[in-house]
DSSP file (Angstrom, degrees, kcal/mol; ACC not computed):
  #  RESIDUE AA STRUCTURE BP1 BP2  ACC     N-H-->O    O-->H-N    N-H-->O    O-->H-N    TCO  KAPPA ALPHA  PHI   PSI    X-CA   Y-CA   Z-CA
    1    1 A M              0   0    0      0, 0.0     2,-0.3     0, 0.0    16,-0.0   0.000 360.0 360.0 360.0 133.7    8.8   -8.0  -14.5
    2    2 A N        +     0   0    0      2,-0.0    16,-2.0     0, 0.0     2,-0.3  -0.935 360.0 172.3-132.2 154.7   12.4   -6.8  -14.2
    3    3 A A  E     -A   17   0A   0     -2,-0.3     2,-0.4    14,-0.2    14,-0.2  -0.976  19.1-142.6-154.6 160.0   14.2   -4.0  -12.5
    4    4 A T  E     -A   16   0A   0     12,-2.6    12,-2.7    -2,-0.3     2,-0.5  -0.997   6.9-162.4-129.6 133.5   17.8   -2.8  -11.8
    5    5 A V  E     -A   15   0A   0     -2,-0.4     2,-0.4    10,-0.2    10,-0.2  -0.974  13.3-170.0-115.7 124.8   19.1   -1.3   -8.7
    6    6 A S  E     -A   14   0A   0      8,-3.0     8,-2.9    -2,-0.5     2,-0.2  -0.952  23.6-120.2-122.3 133.0   22.4    0.6   -9.0
    7    7 A W  E     +A   13   0A   0     -2,-0.4     6,-0.3     6,-0.2     3,-0.1  -0.487  29.8 175.1 -67.9 132.6   24.6    1.9   -6.2
    8    8 A Q  E     -     0   0A   0      4,-3.2     2,-0.3     1,-0.4     5,-0.2   0.826  57.6 -44.9-102.6 -56.1   25.1    5.7   -6.4
    9    9 A Q  E >  S-A   12   0A   0      3,-1.2     3,-3.7     0, 0.0    -1,-0.4  -0.950 102.4  -9.0-171.9 159.9   27.1    6.7   -3.3
   10   10 A A  T 3  S-     0   0    0     -2,-0.3    16,-0.0     1,-0.3    -2,-0.0  -0.176 131.3 -28.1  44.0-117.2   27.1    6.0    0.4
   11   11 A L  T 3  S+     0   0    0     -4,-0.1    16,-1.9     2,-0.0     2,-0.5  -0.065 109.9 118.6-114.2  31.2   23.9    4.1    1.0
   12   12 A T  E <   +AB   9  26A   0     -3,-3.7    -4,-3.2    14,-0.2    -3,-1.2  -0.850  38.2 179.4-102.8 131.6   22.0    5.7   -1.9
   13   13 A F  E     -AB   7  25A   0     12,-3.2    12,-3.0    -2,-0.5     2,-0.5  -0.937  21.0-141.1-129.6 151.1   20.7    3.5   -4.8
   14   14 A S  E     -AB   6  24A   0     -8,-2.9    -8,-3.0    -2,-0.3     2,-0.4  -0.960  17.1-161.2-112.6 126.5   18.8    4.2   -8.0
   15   15 A G  E     -AB   5  23A   0      8,-3.3     8,-2.3    -2,-0.5     2,-0.4  -0.891   7.0-174.5-109.2 138.6   16.2    1.8   -9.0
   16   16 A K  E     -AB   4  22A   0    -12,-2.7   -12,-2.6    -2,-0.4     6,-0.2  -0.997  11.9-147.0-133.9 131.3   14.8    1.6  -12.6
   17   17 A T  E >   -A    3   0A   0      4,-2.9     3,-2.1    -2,-0.4   -14,-0.2  -0.505  30.0-110.5 -91.8 162.9   12.0   -0.6  -13.8
   18   18 A E  T 3  S+     0   0    0    -16,-2.0   -15,-0.1     1,-0.3    -1,-0.1   0.734 118.4  63.5 -64.8 -20.0   11.7   -2.2  -17.2
   19   19 A S  T 3  S-     0   0    0    -17,-0.3    -1,-0.3     2,-0.1   -16,-0.1   0.497 122.2-106.4 -82.3  -2.0    8.8    0.2  -17.8
   20   20 A G  S <  S+     0   0    0     -3,-2.1     2,-0.2     1,-0.3    -2,-0.1   0.416  75.3 133.1  98.5  -1.6   11.2    3.1  -17.5
   21   21 A F        -     0   0    0     -5,-0.0    -4,-2.9     2,-0.0    -1,-0.3  -0.571  35.1-164.1 -82.8 147.6   10.3    4.5  -14.1
   22   22 A S  E     -B   16   0A   0     -6,-0.2     2,-0.3    -2,-0.2    -6,-0.2  -0.939  11.3-176.6-133.4 157.4   13.0    5.3  -11.6
   23   23 A Q  E     -B   15   0A   0     -8,-2.3    -8,-3.3    -2,-0.3     2,-0.5  -0.990  22.7-132.0-150.6 138.0   13.2    5.9   -7.9
   24   24 A T  E     -B   14   0A   0     -2,-0.3     8,-0.5   -10,-0.2     2,-0.3  -0.821  26.0-170.3 -92.5 131.8   16.1    6.9   -5.6
   25   25 A L  E     -B   13   0A   0    -12,-3.0   -12,-3.2    -2,-0.5     2,-0.4  -0.917   2.9-169.0-122.8 149.0   16.2    4.8   -2.4
   26   26 A D  E     -B   12   0A   0      6,-2.4     3,-0.2    -2,-0.3   -14,-0.2  -0.994  30.2-159.6-145.7 142.4   18.4    5.4    0.6
   27   27 A G  S    S+     0   0    0    -16,-1.9   -15,-0.1    -2,-0.4     6,-0.1   0.367  92.6  65.2 -97.0   2.2   19.6    3.8    3.8
   28   28 A N  S    S-     0   0    0    -17,-0.2    -1,-0.1     0, 0.0   -16,-0.1   0.415 110.2-110.2-104.0  -1.0   20.5    7.1    5.3
   29   29 A G  S    S+     0   0    0     -3,-0.2     4,-0.1     2,-0.1    -2,-0.1   0.655  87.7 114.2  82.1  15.0   17.1    8.7    5.6
   30   30 A E  S    S+     0   0    0      2,-0.1     2,-0.2     0, 0.0     3,-0.1   0.712  86.7   5.1 -91.6 -21.9   17.7   11.3    2.9
   31   31 A T  S    S-     0   0    0      1,-0.1    -2,-0.1    -5,-0.0    -6,-0.1  -0.721 113.5 -40.7-137.8-168.9   15.2    9.9    0.4
   32   32 A L        -     0   0    0     -8,-0.5    -6,-2.4    -2,-0.2    -1,-0.1  -0.313  57.8-136.9 -58.8 137.9   12.6    7.1    0.6
   33   33 A S     >  -     0   0    0     -8,-0.2     4,-1.9     1,-0.1     5,-0.2  -0.611  22.7-111.6 -89.7 159.1   13.8    4.0    2.3
   34   34 A P  H  > S+     0   0    0      0, 0.0     4,-1.6     0, 0.0     5,-0.1   0.883 119.7  52.2 -56.5 -38.6   13.1    0.5    0.9
   35   35 A M  H  > S+     0   0    0      1,-0.2     4,-2.1     2,-0.2     5,-0.1   0.868 105.9  53.8 -68.4 -35.0   10.8   -0.2    3.8
   36   36 A E  H  > S+     0   0    0      1,-0.2     4,-2.7     2,-0.2    -1,-0.2   0.888 106.8  52.3 -64.0 -37.5    8.9    3.0    3.2
   37   37 A T  H  X S+     0   0    0     -4,-1.9     4,-2.3     2,-0.2    -1,-0.2   0.872 107.3  52.1 -67.7 -34.4    8.4    2.0   -0.4
   38   38 A V  H  X S+     0   0    0     -4,-1.6     4,-2.0     2,-0.2    -2,-0.2   0.931 111.0  47.7 -63.6 -44.4    7.0   -1.4    0.7
   39   39 A L  H  X S+     0   0    0     -4,-2.1     4,-1.9     1,-0.2    -2,-0.2   0.920 112.4  48.4 -63.7 -43.7    4.5    0.4    3.0
   40   40 A L  H  X S+     0   0    0     -4,-2.7     4,-2.9     1,-0.2     5,-0.2   0.881 108.4  55.4 -62.2 -37.3    3.5    2.8    0.2
   41   41 A A  H  X S+     0   0    0     -4,-2.3     4,-2.6     2,-0.2     5,-0.3   0.882 104.4  53.6 -64.1 -38.0    3.1   -0.2   -2.1
   42   42 A V  H  X S+     0   0    0     -4,-2.0     4,-2.1     1,-0.2     5,-0.2   0.956 114.1  41.9 -58.7 -50.2    0.6   -1.8    0.4
   43   43 A G  H  X S+     0   0    0     -4,-1.9     4,-2.3     2,-0.2    -2,-0.2   0.903 117.8  45.0 -66.1 -42.7   -1.5    1.3    0.4
   44   44 A A  H  X S+     0   0    0     -4,-2.9     4,-2.4     2,-0.2     5,-0.2   0.940 114.0  48.1 -68.1 -47.1   -1.4    2.0   -3.3
   45   45 A C  H  X S+     0   0    0     -4,-2.6     4,-1.6    -5,-0.2    -2,-0.2   0.932 117.0  42.3 -59.6 -47.6   -2.0   -1.6   -4.3
   46   46 A S  H  X S+     0   0    0     -4,-2.1     4,-2.6    -5,-0.3    -1,-0.2   0.892 112.3  53.3 -69.5 -39.8   -5.0   -2.0   -2.0
   47   47 A S  H  X S+     0   0    0     -4,-2.3     4,-2.6    -5,-0.2     5,-0.3   0.880 105.2  55.4 -63.5 -37.6   -6.4    1.5   -2.8
   48   48 A I  H  X S+     0   0    0     -4,-2.4     4,-2.5     1,-0.2    -1,-0.2   0.933 110.1  46.9 -58.4 -45.0   -6.3    0.7   -6.5
   49   49 A D  H  X S+     0   0    0     -4,-1.6     4,-3.2     2,-0.2     5,-0.3   0.943 111.1  50.7 -60.8 -49.1   -8.4   -2.4   -5.7
   50   50 A V  H  X S+     0   0    0     -4,-2.6     4,-2.3     1,-0.2     5,-0.2   0.933 114.5  43.0 -58.1 -49.3  -10.9   -0.5   -3.5
   51   51 A V  H  X S+     0   0    0     -4,-2.6     4,-2.6     1,-0.2    -1,-0.2   0.929 115.6  49.1 -62.8 -45.6  -11.5    2.2   -6.1
   52   52 A D  H  X S+     0   0    0     -4,-2.5     4,-2.4    -5,-0.3    -2,-0.2   0.912 111.6  48.6 -62.3 -43.7  -11.7   -0.3   -8.9
   53   53 A I  H  X S+     0   0    0     -4,-3.2     4,-1.0     2,-0.2    -1,-0.2   0.922 113.5  46.7 -63.5 -44.5  -14.2   -2.6   -7.0
   54   54 A L  H  <>S+     0   0    0     -4,-2.3     5,-2.0    -5,-0.3     3,-0.3   0.896 112.4  50.0 -66.3 -39.3  -16.4    0.4   -6.1
   55   55 A K  H ><5S+     0   0    0     -4,-2.6     3,-2.1     1,-0.2    -1,-0.2   0.888 105.7  56.2 -65.4 -38.4  -16.3    1.7   -9.7
   56   56 A K  H 3<5S+     0   0    0     -4,-2.4    -1,-0.2     1,-0.3    -2,-0.2   0.767 102.2  56.8 -64.7 -23.2  -17.2   -1.7  -11.1
   57   57 A R  T 3<5S-     0   0    0     -4,-1.0    -1,-0.3    -3,-0.3    -2,-0.2   0.350 121.3-115.3 -84.7   5.6  -20.3   -1.5   -8.8
   58   58 A R  T < 5 +     0   0    0     -3,-2.1     2,-0.3     1,-0.2    -3,-0.2   0.807  65.7 149.0  63.8  33.4  -21.1    1.7  -10.6
   59   59 A L      < -     0   0    0     -5,-2.0     2,-0.6    32,-0.0    -1,-0.2  -0.739  50.7-117.8 -95.8 146.8  -20.7    3.8   -7.5
   60   60 A T        -     0   0    0     32,-0.5    32,-1.6    -2,-0.3     2,-0.4  -0.758  31.0-169.5 -89.3 118.7  -19.4    7.4   -7.7
   61   61 A I  E     +C   91   0B   0     -2,-0.6    30,-0.3    30,-0.2     3,-0.1  -0.910  16.4 175.6-109.1 131.5  -16.1    7.8   -5.9
   62   62 A H  E     -     0   0B   0     28,-3.1     2,-0.3    -2,-0.4    29,-0.2   0.746  68.8  -4.6-101.4 -33.8  -14.7   11.3   -5.3
   63   63 A D  E     -C   90   0B   0     27,-1.7    27,-2.6     2,-0.0    -1,-0.4  -0.993  49.8-168.8-159.7 151.2  -11.6   10.4   -3.2
   64   64 A C  E     +C   89   0B   0     -2,-0.3     2,-0.4    25,-0.2    25,-0.2  -0.927  12.0 176.8-146.4 120.5   -9.8    7.5   -1.6
   65   65 A Q  E     -C   88   0B   0     23,-2.2    23,-2.7    -2,-0.3     2,-0.5  -0.925  15.1-154.4-120.3 148.8   -7.0    7.9    0.9
   66   66 A C  E     -C   87   0B   0     -2,-0.4     2,-0.5    21,-0.2    21,-0.2  -0.958   5.5-162.0-126.2 113.2   -5.2    5.1    2.7
   67   67 A E  E     -C   86   0B   0     19,-3.3    19,-2.9    -2,-0.5     2,-0.4  -0.837  15.1-159.7 -94.6 126.8   -3.5    6.0    6.0
   68   68 A L  E     -C   85   0B   0     -2,-0.5     2,-0.4    17,-0.2    17,-0.2  -0.889  15.7-174.7-114.9 135.9   -1.0    3.4    7.0
   69   69 A E  E     -C   84   0B   0     15,-2.3    15,-3.1    -2,-0.4     2,-0.4  -0.998  14.7-177.3-124.1 131.1    0.5    2.6   10.4
   70   70 A A  E     -C   83   0B   0     -2,-0.4     2,-0.4    13,-0.2    13,-0.2  -0.958  16.5-156.3-131.7 148.3    3.3    0.0   10.6
   71   71 A E  E     -C   82   0B   0     11,-2.6    10,-2.9    -2,-0.4    11,-1.4  -0.946  14.5-158.9-118.2 144.4    5.3   -1.6   13.4
   72   72 A R  E     -C   80   0B   0     -2,-0.4     8,-0.2     8,-0.3     7,-0.1  -0.863  28.4 -93.8-121.1 155.8    8.7   -3.1   12.8
   73   73 A A        -     0   0    0      6,-2.6    -1,-0.0    -2,-0.3     8,-0.0  -0.338  29.6-132.6 -62.0 147.1   10.7   -5.7   14.7
   74   74 A D  S    S+     0   0    0      2,-0.1    -1,-0.1     4,-0.0     4,-0.1   0.822  87.5  50.7 -72.4 -31.9   13.2   -4.1   17.2
   75   75 A E  S    S-     0   0    0      2,-0.2     4,-0.3     1,-0.1    -2,-0.1  -0.776 102.0 -53.8-109.8 151.0   16.1   -6.3   16.1
   76   76 A P  S    S+     0   0    0      0, 0.0     2,-0.1     0, 0.0    -2,-0.1  -0.364 118.9  50.7 -61.1 143.2   17.5   -7.0   12.6
   77   77 A P  S    S-     0   0    0      0, 0.0     2,-2.5     0, 0.0    -2,-0.2   0.442  82.9-159.2 -74.7 132.4   16.1   -7.9   10.3
   78   78 A R        +     0   0    0     -4,-0.1     3,-0.1    -6,-0.1    -4,-0.0  -0.379  27.0 168.6 -82.0  64.6   13.7   -5.1   11.1
   79   79 A V        -     0   0    0     -2,-2.5    -6,-2.6    -4,-0.3     2,-0.3  -0.242  44.4 -90.3 -71.3 161.7   10.7   -6.5    9.2
   80   80 A F  E     +C   72   0B   0     -8,-0.2    -8,-0.3     1,-0.2    -1,-0.1  -0.580  39.3 178.5 -69.5 135.5    7.2   -5.3    9.5
   81   81 A T  E     +     0   0B   0    -10,-2.9    41,-2.6     1,-0.4     2,-0.3   0.677  69.2  16.8-105.7 -31.4    5.3   -7.1   12.2
   82   82 A K  E     -Cd  71 122B   0    -11,-1.4   -11,-2.6    39,-0.2    -1,-0.4  -0.999  57.4-177.3-143.2 142.5    2.0   -5.2   11.9
   83   83 A I  E     -Cd  70 123B   0     39,-2.5    41,-2.5    -2,-0.3     2,-0.5  -0.987   5.9-167.4-137.3 130.5    0.4   -2.9    9.3
   84   84 A H  E     -Cd  69 124B   0    -15,-3.1   -15,-2.3    -2,-0.4     2,-0.5  -0.982   5.1-163.8-116.8 127.2   -2.9   -1.2    9.7
   85   85 A A  E     -Cd  68 125B   0     39,-2.6    41,-1.8    -2,-0.5     2,-0.5  -0.947   3.8-171.0-111.2 120.1   -4.5    0.3    6.6
   86   86 A H  E     -Cd  67 126B   0    -19,-2.9   -19,-3.3    -2,-0.5     2,-0.4  -0.956   9.6-155.1-113.8 120.4   -7.3    2.8    7.2
   87   87 A Y  E     -Cd  66 127B   0     39,-2.5    41,-2.5    -2,-0.5     2,-0.6  -0.779   7.3-163.2 -97.3 134.4   -9.2    3.9    4.1
   88   88 A I  E     -Cd  65 128B   0    -23,-2.7   -23,-2.2    -2,-0.4     2,-0.4  -0.960  19.9-178.6-116.4 109.9  -11.0    7.2    3.9
   89   89 A V  E     -Cd  64 129B   0     39,-2.6    41,-2.9    -2,-0.6     2,-0.4  -0.916   9.9-173.5-118.0 131.9  -13.4    7.1    1.0
   90   90 A S  E     +Cd  63 130B   0    -27,-2.6   -28,-3.1    -2,-0.4   -27,-1.7  -0.951  24.9 118.3-123.7 148.5  -15.8    9.8   -0.3
   91   91 A G  E     -C   61   0B   0     39,-0.9     2,-0.6    -2,-0.4     3,-0.4  -0.966  63.7 -53.5 179.7-174.7  -18.4    9.5   -2.9
   92   92 A D  S    S-     0   0    0    -32,-1.6   -32,-0.5    -2,-0.3    39,-0.1  -0.753 109.5 -23.1 -89.3 120.4  -22.1    9.8   -3.6
   93   93 A N  S    S-     0   0    0     -2,-0.6    -1,-0.2     1,-0.2     2,-0.2   0.826  81.2-178.4  53.1  40.6  -24.3    7.7   -1.4
   94   94 A L        -     0   0    0     -3,-0.4     2,-0.3    36,-0.1    -1,-0.2  -0.503  14.8-144.4 -70.6 137.6  -21.7    5.2   -0.5
   95   95 A K    >>  -     0   0    0     -2,-0.2     4,-2.0     1,-0.1     3,-0.6  -0.809  15.8-125.4-105.6 146.4  -23.0    2.4    1.8
   96   96 A E  H 3> S+     0   0    0     -2,-0.3     4,-2.8     1,-0.2     5,-0.2   0.876 110.3  55.3 -55.5 -41.8  -21.0    0.8    4.5
   97   97 A K  H 3> S+     0   0    0      1,-0.2     4,-1.9     2,-0.2    -1,-0.2   0.855 107.4  50.2 -64.0 -34.0  -21.5   -2.7    3.1
   98   98 A D  H <> S+     0   0    0     -3,-0.6     4,-2.1     2,-0.2    -1,-0.2   0.925 114.6  41.7 -70.6 -44.4  -20.1   -1.7   -0.3
   99   99 A V  H  X S+     0   0    0     -4,-2.0     4,-2.7     2,-0.2     5,-0.2   0.908 114.0  53.0 -69.7 -41.0  -16.9   -0.1    1.1
  100  100 A D  H  X S+     0   0    0     -4,-2.8     4,-2.6    -5,-0.2    -1,-0.2   0.919 110.6  47.7 -58.7 -43.7  -16.5   -2.9    3.6
  101  101 A R  H  X S+     0   0    0     -4,-1.9     4,-2.8    -5,-0.2     5,-0.2   0.911 111.7  49.6 -64.5 -42.8  -16.8   -5.5    0.8
  102  102 A A  H  X S+     0   0    0     -4,-2.1     4,-2.0     2,-0.2    -2,-0.2   0.921 113.6  45.6 -63.3 -44.1  -14.3   -3.6   -1.4
  103  103 A V  H  X S+     0   0    0     -4,-2.7     4,-2.5     2,-0.2    -2,-0.2   0.922 114.9  48.0 -65.4 -44.1  -11.7   -3.3    1.5
  104  104 A S  H  X S+     0   0    0     -4,-2.6     4,-2.6    -5,-0.2     5,-0.3   0.919 111.0  50.1 -63.6 -44.6  -12.2   -7.0    2.4
  105  105 A L  H  X>S+     0   0    0     -4,-2.8     4,-2.3     1,-0.2     5,-1.9   0.903 111.8  49.1 -61.6 -40.5  -11.9   -8.2   -1.2
  106  106 A S  I  <>S+     0   0    0     -4,-2.0     5,-2.9    -5,-0.2     4,-0.2   0.964 116.0  41.4 -61.7 -51.4   -8.7   -6.2   -1.6
  107  107 A A  I  <5S+     0   0    0     -4,-2.5    -2,-0.2     1,-0.2    -1,-0.2   0.824 126.1  33.1 -67.7 -32.6   -7.1   -7.5    1.6
  108  108 A E  I  <5S+     0   0    0     -4,-2.6    -1,-0.2    -5,-0.2    -2,-0.2   0.658 135.3   7.9-101.1 -18.0   -8.2  -11.1    1.2
  109  109 A K  I  <5S+     0   0    0     -4,-2.3    -3,-0.2    -5,-0.3    -2,-0.1   0.692 124.1  30.5-134.0 -37.1   -8.2  -11.7   -2.5
  110  110 A Y  I   <S+     0   0    0     -5,-1.9     2,-1.0    -4,-0.2    -4,-0.2   0.803  81.1  92.3-109.6 -32.4   -6.8   -9.1   -4.8
  111  111 A C     >< -     0   0    0     -5,-2.9     4,-2.7    -6,-0.3     5,-0.2  -0.523  50.6-168.8 -75.4 103.8   -4.0   -6.9   -3.3
  112  112 A S  H  > S+     0   0    0     -2,-1.0     4,-1.7     1,-0.2    -1,-0.2   0.821  84.2  53.2 -63.3 -31.7   -0.8   -8.8   -4.3
  113  113 A V  H  > S+     0   0    0      2,-0.2     4,-1.3   -72,-0.2    -1,-0.2   0.947 112.2  43.4 -70.5 -47.3    1.4   -6.8   -2.0
  114  114 A M  H  > S+     0   0    0      1,-0.2     4,-1.2     2,-0.2     3,-0.4   0.931 115.1  49.8 -60.5 -44.6   -0.8   -7.5    1.1
  115  115 A L  H  < S+     0   0    0     -4,-2.7    -1,-0.2     1,-0.2    -2,-0.2   0.822 105.5  57.0 -66.7 -30.8   -1.1  -11.1    0.1
  116  116 A M  H  < S+     0   0    0     -4,-1.7    -1,-0.2    -5,-0.2    -2,-0.2   0.834 111.8  42.9 -66.8 -32.2    2.7  -11.4   -0.4
  117  117 A L  H >X S+     0   0    0     -4,-1.3     3,-2.2    -3,-0.4     4,-1.6   0.636  88.1 118.5 -87.0 -15.9    3.2  -10.2    3.2
  118  118 A K  B 3< S+e  121   0C   0     -4,-1.2     4,-0.1     1,-0.3    -3,-0.0  -0.204  74.5  26.1 -56.5 138.4    0.3  -12.4    4.6
  119  119 A G  T 34 S+     0   0    0      2,-0.5    -1,-0.3     1,-0.0     3,-0.1   0.093 123.8  53.2  94.8 -23.3    1.5  -14.9    7.2
  120  120 A N  T <4 S+     0   0    0     -3,-2.2     2,-0.4     1,-0.3    -2,-0.2   0.622 108.9  44.1-112.0 -24.1    4.5  -12.8    8.1
  121  121 A V  B  < S-e  118   0C   0     -4,-1.6     2,-1.0    -7,-0.2    -2,-0.5  -0.982  78.0-127.5-128.0 133.9    2.8   -9.5    8.9
  122  122 A D  E     -d   82   0B   0    -41,-2.6   -39,-2.5    -2,-0.4     2,-0.5  -0.719  36.0-170.8 -79.0 106.2   -0.4   -8.9   10.9
  123  123 A I  E     +d   83   0B   0     -2,-1.0     2,-0.3   -41,-0.2   -39,-0.2  -0.892   8.7 174.8-107.6 126.0   -2.4   -6.8    8.5
  124  124 A T  E     -d   84   0B   0    -41,-2.5   -39,-2.6    -2,-0.5     2,-0.3  -0.877   9.3-159.9-124.6 159.9   -5.6   -5.2    9.6
  125  125 A T  E     +d   85   0B   0     -2,-0.3     2,-0.3   -41,-0.2   -39,-0.2  -0.936  13.4 167.7-136.5 158.5   -7.9   -2.7    7.9
  126  126 A S  E     -d   86   0B   0    -41,-1.8   -39,-2.5    -2,-0.3     2,-0.3  -0.942  14.1-156.2-155.5 170.8  -10.6   -0.2    8.7
  127  127 A F  E     -d   87   0B   0     -2,-0.3     2,-0.4   -41,-0.2   -39,-0.2  -0.994  11.0-154.8-153.0 158.7  -12.5    2.5    6.8
  128  128 A T  E     -d   88   0B   0    -41,-2.5   -39,-2.6    -2,-0.3     2,-0.5  -0.997  16.3-143.9-131.4 136.9  -14.4    5.7    7.1
  129  129 A I  E     -d   89   0B   0     -2,-0.4     2,-0.5   -41,-0.2   -39,-0.2  -0.898  13.4-165.4-102.2 129.0  -16.9    7.0    4.6
  130  130 A V  E      d   90   0B   0    -41,-2.9   -39,-0.9    -2,-0.5   -36,-0.1  -0.965 360.0 360.0-114.3 125.0  -17.0   10.7    4.1
  131  131 A D              0   0    0     -2,-0.5   -38,-0.1   -41,-0.2   -41,-0.1   0.467 360.0 360.0 -79.6 360.0  -20.1   12.2    2.2
């Protein structure tokens, strides 16, 4: 996997991946910050796992949202110290044990973004099932 980040102006950078996608990142708060993209990556990566695991169990999923709360260190480098991911999953006849297993498998085995942060960031999860 390759990417290029190019300075545009002030603290604004343009990132482009080898697959052709691009994103503007900013240190001034005018667009997404690099830390916001890391937080979004945690939620997206893990949510992909949760949906995929539930679908492989042949369960019907209507929606999956991941609400993220993060805390950062007060002093530079202002790394994440805690991240909590709360999944809101809706589908037909979803059982608590199935969603719990999907969330646990993602956090402990499959989500490469969460696992990359493991050991440096206290990551916790929870979920709600909506019928």
